[in-house]
C-alpha positions in Angstrom: -79.2 47.5 119.4 -80.4 45.5 115.5 -77.2 44.9 113.2 -77.6 43.7 109.7 -75.1 41.4 108.6 -75.3 40.2 105.0 -73.2 37.5 103.1 -72.6 37.5 99.8 -72.1 34.3 98.2 -68.8 32.9 96.4 -69.8 32.3 92.9 -70.8 28.1 92.7 -70.8 27.7 96.7 -74.3 26.4 96.5 -72.9 22.5 97.7 -70.9 24.0 100.4 -73.8 26.0 102.0 -76.3 23.0 102.1 -73.6 21.4 103.4 -73.3 23.8 106.3 -77.1 24.5 106.5 -78.1 22.9 109.6 -75.2 24.6 111.8 -75.9 28.2 110.2 -79.5 27.4 111.1 -79.1 26.0 114.3 -76.9 29.3 115.0 -79.8 31.6 113.8 -82.9 29.0 116.0 -80.4 29.9 119.1 -81.0 33.7 118.0 -84.5 33.0 118.0 -85.0 31.3 120.9 -83.0 33.9 122.9 -86.0 36.7 121.4 -82.7 38.1 119.5 -83.7 37.4 115.5 -85.7 39.7 113.2 -85.3 38.3 110.6 -83.6 36.1 108.3 -83.0 34.3 105.0 -81.5 33.4 101.6 -81.8 35.5 98.7 -82.1 33.4 95.7 -79.7 34.2 92.8 -82.6 34.3 90.7 -86.0 35.5 90.8 -87.8 32.2 91.8 -89.0 31.2 95.7 -87.0 28.1 94.8 -83.7 28.9 92.5 -82.4 25.1 91.7 -79.3 24.4 90.6 -78.5 28.4 90.3 -78.8 28.4 94.1 -78.1 31.4 96.3 -76.7 34.8 96.0 -76.3 35.2 99.7 -78.2 35.8 102.9 -79.5 38.6 105.0 -79.6 38.2 109.0 -81.0 41.5 111.4 -80.8 40.8 114.8 -79.8 41.9 118.2 -76.3 42.6 119.5 -74.7 44.5 122.3 -73.1 46.4 120.5 -70.9 46.1 116.4 -68.1 44.1 117.8 -70.5 41.3 119.1 -72.5 41.1 115.9 -69.1 41.2 114.0 -67.7 38.6 116.4 -71.3 36.4 115.4 -71.5 36.8 112.1 -67.5 36.0 112.0 -68.3 32.4 113.8 -70.9 31.2 110.7 -70.6 27.8 109.7 -71.1 29.6 106.1 -67.4 31.3 106.5 -65.8 28.2 107.8 -67.1 26.2 104.3 -66.2 28.8 102.0 -69.6 29.7 100.7 -69.8 33.6 101.8 -66.8 35.7 99.7 -67.9 38.9 101.7 -69.4 39.7 105.2 -70.7 43.2 105.9 -71.6 43.6 109.7 -73.8 47.8 109.8 -76.2 48.9 112.5 -79.9 48.6 111.9 -82.7 50.6 112.7 -86.3 49.4 112.5 -88.3 52.2 111.2 -91.5 50.0 109.9 -93.6 48.3 110.7 -94.0 49.8 114.2 
């Protein structure tokens, strides 16, 4: 089943985000290689593709996991949590409707 993982950044955590990004991306690339990643990306803190020093307000990941517990376990191990980037992480089941 698909699950959405929404991470909300702590204010002022851009430096920590950039430092932890390679390890964060490696985990996402592993999901992609397994065919389990539907989409992933950051949410710019301002209305711009490159927010510069404004940074990001969080991230969205939609991926396939065996269960809600498995999705939560995966999310809890995110390098952004260890680096203090995420202030809050929400994991919910997700049902893709479109595009078909």
